[in-house]
N, C-alpha and C positions, 0 to 999 in steps of 0.2 A: 450599446452594451451591452453582456448577454450576462444574465443570473440563472441559478440552476434552481431547479425543484425535484425532489424526491419522489419518484414512479414505482419504485418497487417496495414489495412489502417484507416485511422482517419474517428472515423463515425459521421459524424454532428461536433457539439464543443465540443464532448465527450471522443475522443479518442486517440489510438495509444500504441496498446499491443504490446511490441517487442519479435521477438521469437530468439531463441539460433542458429546460428548455430556456429561450432569451430574448430580449429585444436587440434591435440593431446595434452595433458598437458604432463609434466614431468614427468615421473617414482615417483620420490619421493615428489614430490609437492601436497598440499592441496588445495583442492573445494576453499575455504577464503585467500586468499594472500594478503596482505599489499603492497603499491608501485609501483608495477605492476602485469601484469598475470603471474604467476610462480617465486611471489618473496616471503615474510616473510612470513610464517603460520600467520595466525590470532589462538590466543592463545583462547583454550575454557575459560570462563568469561567473556573475552572484554565484551565491551559494544559499539553497533553498532548505529548510530544516523544520519537521514538523513531530511532534510525538502523538500517542495516542490519545485522540480525544479524552475529556475529562470523564471519568464514571463509565468508560468502555476498556474492552478486551479486546484483547487479537485471538482468534483459537483458530486450530486448525482439528477439525473434526471429522470422524471416520465417517459422513455421511454429510450430505446439504440438509435435511432436515432433523438429524441427531443432536445431541449433546454430549456424545461418549468422545473423548479427544484430546487434546491440550491446547488449555486456555492464560496467558500470558496480557500478564496489565501493567508492563512496562517494554515501549518498544518506540523506535525511533528510526527515520530515514531519514538524508542527509542528499540531497541532488545539486548539480551544475549546469545552469542553464546553459545549452551550445547556440540558441537559434532562439529570436524572439519577433515574427516577423507582423506585420499589419494585420489587426484584425476586419472580417475572420480570416480565419489560417489557423494551422496547427505549428505549437511552439515546440520545441526538442530541450530535452535535457537528458544529462548523465546520471545515473542514480549511480551512485560509487560507497554507500554505506547504507546498510539496513538491519538495525541489530533489534538483539530482543535477550533481556535483563532475567537469566533460568532464576533470580531470588523471588521475581514476581510470578514464577509458570507453574501452574501445575496441570494433575493431569488425571486422569479419572476411568483411563482403563483398567482392567480388571488383572492385576498382575506386576501394575506398575506402581513404583513405590514415589516416586518421583520422577522431575524431568532435572537435567546435569549441563543442557545446553542445546540451545539452538545456533545456529550456525546457516547465515544465507550463503550461498556459495557464488563463483564464478559472475563476480561482478566486477567493470560493471557492466549494468544494464541500459539499452535508451528507450527511452519517456518520453512518450509522444502526447500532448495537451493540445486536445482542439479545439474550439472557439466553443462549440454545445456542450462542453464538459469532460467530453471521452478522453479518459485515458487509457493508454496502451502501453504495456510492460514489454518490452523484449530483447535476448540475450544476443549476444555477437553471435555471427554468422560460426555456424555449426559447435556450437554452443546450445545450453542447455538451460532454463532456470533453475534452480535447483537447493532444496534448506535440506539441511542435516539435522535431526534431532536425535539425541541423545539421552535414552530415559533409565531410571534406577529400579533396577529388580531385584527381587531375593535372591537368583543367579548372578549377580553382578549388572555394569551398564551394560545394554543393547544400544546400537544407533542404528537408524531407521532413516536412510536417503529419499527423499521423493524431489520428483521432478516434474517439469510443466512447460510446453512449449513457448507459452506466452500469460499474460496478465491481463485483463481490462476492468477499469473503476471510473471512477464518477467524481470530478471537482466540483463542489458547490458553494457558491459564491456566500451565502446565506450565514455559513461560519467558516469560511474561508479552507473548505476539509478537502480530502481526498479519501474516497472509501470505494473497498471492495469487498465484494460479497460472493462467497460459495464457490472462490477462484480453486478449481480443480486439480489436484496433481496427485499423481500417481506413483506407487511406489517401488524404486528403482532395486533398493536393496534392502534388507534387514530381517530379523527373525518375523516368527510369529502373528509375537507380542506387537509389530508392528501393524497397523491395520493398512489394506489393500489402498487404500484412496486415500488423502487428504485436502478438507476441503476449508480453506480459507477465506474468513471474515475481519478484517480492521478499518477501521473509521479515525484516521490522524487529522487532528485539527489544531487551533492552527496551523494554516502554511503559512512561513514568515521566511523574508527576504534579511539572512545573515550579516550577508555581505552592506547593508543598509544603515544609517542609525537608526537609533531605538529599533528594529527587528519589525520592519511594518509588514502585516499582512499582504498577502497574496489573491487579488484577484484573478478571474477569466474572461475573459471580453472575448 
């Protein structure tokens, strides 16, 4: 069975990317299981879901060590399992939904009065989950990971578009979490009030299998 332990330190208010360490998985176990590490295999086609870990926020800051940018207290992702091989190995998912509730979003950027909306574009994305806990999110061929942020200013609403070629995170069995830290986006378009780079940090927990009775938590093996 594989369990994970956080190895990277919090960078300002932005942080905490857990890097996995693990003990051997059972020979007939799969990468993703429910109930416990080495438990019941997650079926292909099952839908996984998670919201932000309690007491945390998803942030898009203008630098990897700063605290200026956008912060949201409500965000959820949904993914469908497309492959779940024997462990050790790499499971794959299709990330079909990633939402942010603008009612829970704020901005401390000078000249910005509030956040009108945040939209994750170009879905679905392909997500891989390795037995060591490494998570990689990539767009479809010829596309890009893209987030559109709409900010309210004294002069009206401005639109900031940010792009990234891929994202890397880590799964943790201690709290059945997925964590992203300081994942860099570059501004594709927008006014001068849109910061040039956005560094995304968020922790989602617990990850549950909503296709199964009782929505059991998901472990990585």
